[in-house]
C-alpha positions in Angstrom: 90.9 61.8 71.2 94.2 63.3 70.0 95.1 66.9 71.0 96.8 68.8 68.2 100.5 69.5 69.0 99.9 73.4 68.5 97.0 73.4 71.1 99.2 71.3 73.5 101.9 73.9 73.0 99.7 76.8 73.7 98.5 75.0 76.9 102.0 74.2 78.0 102.9 78.0 77.8 100.0 78.8 80.2 101.3 80.9 83.2 99.6 82.3 86.3 100.5 85.7 84.9 97.7 85.5 82.5 95.2 85.9 85.5 96.3 89.5 85.6 94.3 89.9 82.3 90.8 89.2 83.6 91.6 91.1 86.8 92.6 94.3 84.8 89.8 93.8 82.3 87.2 93.5 85.2 88.5 96.8 86.7 87.6 98.5 83.4 84.1 97.2 83.6 83.6 98.6 87.0 85.0 102.0 85.9 82.6 102.4 83.0 79.6 101.8 85.3 81.0 104.1 88.0 82.1 106.9 85.7 81.0 110.2 87.4 79.8 111.9 84.2 76.9 109.8 82.7 76.8 107.5 85.7 73.8 105.1 85.5 73.1 105.9 81.9 72.3 103.3 79.3 75.5 103.8 77.2 77.8 103.5 80.3 75.9 100.5 81.4 76.2 98.8 78.0 80.0 99.6 77.9 80.3 98.1 81.4 78.3 95.0 80.2 80.5 94.5 77.1 83.7 94.4 79.3 81.8 92.2 81.9 81.0 89.5 79.3 84.6 89.9 77.9 86.0 89.3 81.4 83.7 86.2 81.9 84.9 84.8 78.6 88.7 85.4 79.5 88.0 83.8 82.9 86.4 80.7 81.5 89.1 80.4 78.8 92.0 80.7 81.3 90.3 78.3 83.7 90.0 75.7 80.9 93.6 76.3 79.8 94.8 76.0 83.4 93.0 72.7 84.1 94.1 71.4 80.9 97.8 72.2 81.7 97.7 70.4 85.0 95.8 67.4 83.3 98.3 67.1 80.5 101.2 68.0 82.7 100.5 67.1 86.2 104.0 67.2 87.3 104.3 70.9 86.6 102.3 71.9 89.5 104.9 71.4 92.3 107.7 73.3 90.3 105.3 76.0 89.6 104.5 76.6 93.2 108.1 76.5 94.2 108.8 79.2 91.6 109.5 82.5 93.6 107.9 84.8 91.1 105.4 83.1 89.0 103.6 81.3 91.8 102.6 84.7 93.3 100.5 85.5 90.4 98.1 82.8 91.4 96.6 85.4 93.7 95.3 87.3 90.7 92.7 84.5 90.2 90.3 85.4 93.2 91.0 89.1 92.7 89.8 88.7 89.0 86.8 86.8 90.2 85.8 89.7 92.5 85.5 92.1 89.6 82.8 89.8 88.1 81.1 89.6 91.3 81.0 93.5 91.7 79.6 94.1 88.2 77.1 91.2 88.7 75.6 93.2 91.6 76.0 96.8 90.5 75.1 96.6 87.0 73.3 93.3 86.3 71.2 93.0 89.4 70.8 96.8 90.6 70.8 98.6 87.3 68.9 96.1 85.0 67.0 94.3 87.8 68.1 90.9 86.7 67.4 88.0 89.1 66.2 88.5 92.7 66.6 87.0 96.1 68.0 83.7 94.6 70.5 85.6 92.3 71.8 87.7 95.1 72.3 84.6 97.4 73.9 82.8 94.6 76.4 85.8 94.4 76.8 85.6 98.2 77.8 82.0 97.9 80.3 82.8 95.2 81.9 85.4 97.5 82.3 82.8 100.2 84.0 80.6 97.8 86.1 83.5 96.8 87.1 84.0 100.3 88.3 80.5 100.6 90.4 80.7 97.5 91.7 84.2 98.8 92.6 82.6 102.2 94.5 79.8 100.4 96.6 82.5 98.5 96.9 84.6 101.7 98.1 82.0 104.0 99.3 79.3 101.5 101.5 81.4 99.1 103.1 83.3 102.0 103.8 80.1 103.7 105.6 78.9 100.6 107.5 82.2 100.4 108.8 81.4 103.9 109.6 77.8 103.6 110.1 76.9 99.9 111.2 80.1 98.1 114.4 81.9 98.0 114.2 85.6 98.3 116.7 88.4 98.7 116.1 92.0 99.6 118.0 93.2 96.6 115.7 91.4 94.2 112.4 92.1 96.2 109.5 93.6 94.1 106.2 94.6 95.3 104.7 91.6 93.8 105.4 90.0 97.3 102.1 91.6 98.3 100.0 89.9 95.7 99.0 86.9 98.0 98.2 89.4 100.8 96.0 92.0 98.8 93.6 89.1 98.0 91.9 89.7 101.3 91.7 93.5 100.8 89.9 92.9 97.4 87.5 90.3 98.9 86.6 92.7 101.6 85.4 95.4 99.2 83.3 92.8 97.3 82.0 91.7 100.5 80.9 95.3 101.2 79.3 95.6 97.7 77.4 92.3 98.3 76.3 93.5 101.7 74.4 96.5 100.2 72.4 94.2 98.1 71.7 91.7 100.9 70.2 94.4 103.2 66.9 94.2 101.1 66.6 90.5 102.1 68.3 90.0 105.4 69.9 92.7 107.6 71.5 89.7 109.6 73.2 88.3 106.6 74.4 91.7 105.6 75.8 92.4 109.0 77.8 89.1 109.0 79.1 90.1 105.5 80.3 93.4 106.8 81.9 91.9 109.9 83.8 89.4 107.7 84.7 92.2 105.4 86.1 94.2 108.1 88.1 91.2 109.3 89.5 90.7 105.8 90.4 94.4 105.3 92.1 94.5 108.7 94.2 91.4 108.3 95.1 92.2 104.7 96.0 95.9 105.2 98.2 95.1 108.2 100.3 92.5 106.7 100.6 94.3 103.3 101.7 97.6 105.2 104.4 95.6 107.0 105.6 94.3 103.5 105.6 97.7 102.0 107.7 99.0 104.8 110.3 96.5 103.9 109.8 97.4 100.2 110.5 101.1 101.0 113.8 99.8 102.7 114.6 97.9 99.4 114.1 100.9 97.3 116.3 103.1 99.6 119.2 100.5 99.8 119.2 99.1 96.4 117.3 101.6 94.2 114.4 101.1 91.8 113.9 97.7 90.3 115.7 97.4 86.7 113.8 97.0 83.4 110.2 96.1 83.4 110.3 95.2 87.1 109.8 98.9 87.7 106.2 98.5 86.9 105.9 96.6 90.2 106.2 100.0 92.0 102.5 100.6 91.0 101.2 97.4 92.9 101.1 99.2 96.3 98.7 101.5 94.7 96.2 98.7 94.6 96.4 97.9 98.3 95.9 101.4 99.5 93.2 102.4 97.0 91.2 99.1 97.3 91.5 99.3 101.2 90.1 103.0 100.9 87.2 101.9 98.7 86.4 99.0 101.0 86.5 101.0 104.2 84.2 103.6 102.8 81.7 100.9 101.7 81.9 99.4 105.2 81.0 102.6 106.7 78.0 103.2 104.5 76.6 99.7 105.3 77.1 100.1 108.9 75.2 103.6 108.8 72.3 101.8 107.3 72.4 98.6 109.5 72.9 100.3 112.9 71.6 100.7 115.4 70.0 97.3 116.0 66.9 98.0 118.2 66.6 94.5 119.0 70.1 94.1 120.5 71.1 94.4 124.1 74.6 95.4 123.0 75.7 98.9 124.2 77.6 99.2 120.8 75.1 97.8 118.4 72.0 99.6 120.0 73.6 103.0 120.5 71.7 105.5 118.3 74.7 107.3 116.9 76.9 104.1 116.3 76.1 103.9 112.5 76.8 107.7 111.8 79.9 107.6 114.0 81.4 104.6 112.1 80.4 106.2 108.8 82.3 109.4 109.6 85.4 107.5 110.8 85.4 105.3 107.6 84.9 108.4 105.3 87.9 110.1 106.8 90.1 106.8 106.7 89.1 106.4 103.0 90.6 109.9 102.3 93.7 109.0 104.2 94.1 105.8 102.2 93.6 107.8 99.0 96.4 110.1 100.1 98.6 107.0 100.8 97.8 105.9 97.2 98.9 109.2 95.7 102.3 108.7 97.6 102.8 105.4 95.6 101.8 106.9 92.3 104.3 109.6 92.5 107.1 107.0 93.6 106.0 104.8 90.7 106.1 107.6 88.1 109.4 108.9 89.3 110.8 105.3 89.2 109.3 104.8 85.7 110.8 108.0 84.3 114.2 107.1 86.0 114.4 103.7 84.2 113.0 105.0 80.8 115.8 107.6 80.7 118.4 104.8 81.0 117.2 101.9 79.0 114.2 100.7 76.8 111.9 98.5 78.5 110.6 95.6 76.5 106.7 94.9 77.0 105.9 91.7 78.8 102.6 90.2 80.0 103.4 91.3 83.5 102.5 94.8 82.5 98.8 93.8 83.0 99.5 94.3 86.6 99.5 98.0 86.0 95.8 98.1 85.0 94.1 96.9 88.2 95.9 99.1 90.7 95.2 102.2 88.6 91.6 101.1 88.1 90.9 100.6 91.7 92.6 104.1 92.5 90.2 105.7 89.8 87.4 103.9 91.6 88.2 105.2 95.0 88.5 108.7 93.7 85.1 108.5 92.2 83.6 107.1 95.3 85.2 110.1 97.4 83.5 112.3 94.9 80.2 111.0 96.0 80.9 110.8 99.7 82.2 114.4 99.8 80.3 115.8 96.9 83.5 117.1 95.6 84.1 118.5 92.2 87.9 118.0 92.6 87.5 114.3 93.1 84.9 113.9 90.4 87.2 115.5 87.8 90.2 113.6 89.1 88.3 110.5 89.0 87.0 110.8 85.5 90.4 111.9 84.1 92.2 108.9 85.7 89.6 106.5 84.7 90.1 107.6 81.1 93.9 107.2 81.5 93.4 103.7 83.0 91.2 102.7 80.0 93.8 104.0 77.5 96.4 102.1 79.5 94.2 98.9 79.1 94.0 99.6 75.3 97.8 99.9 75.1 98.4 96.7 77.1 95.8 94.8 75.2 97.1 96.0 71.8 100.6 94.7 72.6 99.3 91.5 74.0 97.6 90.8 70.6 100.8 91.3 69.0 102.2 88.5 70.9 99.6 85.9 69.5 102.1 84.8 66.8 104.5 83.8 69.4 101.9 81.9 71.5 100.7 80.1 68.3 104.4 79.4 67.2 106.5 76.3 67.7 107.5 75.1 71.1 110.5 77.3 72.0 114.0 75.8 72.3 114.6 74.7 76.0 117.6 76.7 77.3 118.3 74.9 80.5 117.1 71.4 81.3 118.6 70.9 84.8 119.5 74.2 86.4 121.1 74.0 89.8 119.2 75.1 92.9 119.9 78.4 94.4 120.7 78.1 98.1 119.5 80.6 100.7 122.8 82.3 101.5 123.3 83.5 104.9 120.5 81.5 106.6 122.6 78.7 107.6 119.9 76.3 106.1 119.3 74.8 102.7 115.6 74.0 103.5 114.4 76.5 100.6 114.5 75.6 97.1 114.5 77.7 94.0 116.0 77.7 90.5 118.5 80.2 88.8 116.8 81.8 85.8 118.0 81.1 82.4 119.3 83.7 80.1 116.7 85.2 77.7 118.0 85.4 74.1 117.6 88.9 72.8 116.7 87.7 69.4 113.8 85.6 70.5 110.2 87.2 70.8 109.0 84.5 73.3 111.3 82.6 75.8 110.1 80.0 78.2 113.1 78.9 80.3 112.4 75.2 81.4 112.5 74.5 85.2 112.5 71.0 85.9 114.1 68.1 87.8 116.1 65.5 86.0 113.8 63.1 84.0 110.6 65.2 84.4 109.6 66.3 81.0 106.4 67.9 82.1 107.8 70.3 84.7 106.9 73.9 84.9 108.2 76.4 82.2 108.2 80.1 83.4 107.2 82.1 80.4 108.7 85.6 79.7 106.8 87.2 76.9 108.6 90.2 75.2 107.2 92.5 72.7 107.7 96.1 71.7 109.8 98.6 73.9 107.8 100.7 76.3 110.2 103.7 75.9 
């Protein structure tokens, strides 16, 4: 069967950046169900389900598109993995999947009572698969950053933490899953919490190290130019998601401990569960405070850039939705833990702002459809010269110089390939209306 040229053109324009769309949409589904005013009511649950099924549809669509791309253009995978920026967005794949798992448990299973033991264990299996994919991103993509990509401190963005934050996001989903598992198997729930704690610790430590370097980059070279300034919001996702995860881990251990059948002085200690819960609740607030720090830096940087230039909208703006969504979710969680009206109001307001942000980004994305459905863009550069890693004394890394983006083109895809490789990766750069 012959595939129409227009469909092949759309498939060829597929980019890992698209995985930020279901990731952000899933966070909106979570926010509707957790919204502090009207939480657990039928209207909120229905709104959550609407975004839940929309997210599943997007997830299936992008899976099919990605598979089709690598089937039709198998030689495009290697250049894509060697691309120092677009390859990092593969990490959005497992993070988008975690939002589906979370809503499947909180709304579909717990609220509507769908499924039972078999459904929860099926979700548990999906979580383990998600961990495997997250590990591939965590170690695999960071290994490529070290051995194959060429990076410089002056061009660093917080997108570097995308592969690392996959573990932090998976840990929070594990904590959500453990709460449902407790009904059927305390042992399985405890294993899940232990693995979640490992994922949280590993991911948060490496992310903190990278963010320390990122602060150095901001001090030495200033805020990233243009739309790259939006990457300053990404650290918000690390701190907020870590706070949400550690809070749920504390709640789980308060319910699971002590283990009366254990001879361990730790697990059998009567106050162990309550002590861990108190520690985790305090830590969650500290991580929330860290997230506020990044929000202020991000807003200052955004205003700084908007006063100097107009920023063209691109699909990478979807990276704004998820970090802000998880911050709103953590704030709502702290409102429950501390029974605080302050956190409840802030969480509600921030949830609404995040939803409006999703609407704005979605609207501008829809405006790009004509460009996606249009003819194949003109190839700007067929055989760009590799950029060597200056100052390292070694040429073992490989990257490519970016092509210039014509200002008159609404959609530009610079072609990145080796000589004679007609199906190599093309790095999309979708431009639309100015942000400011």
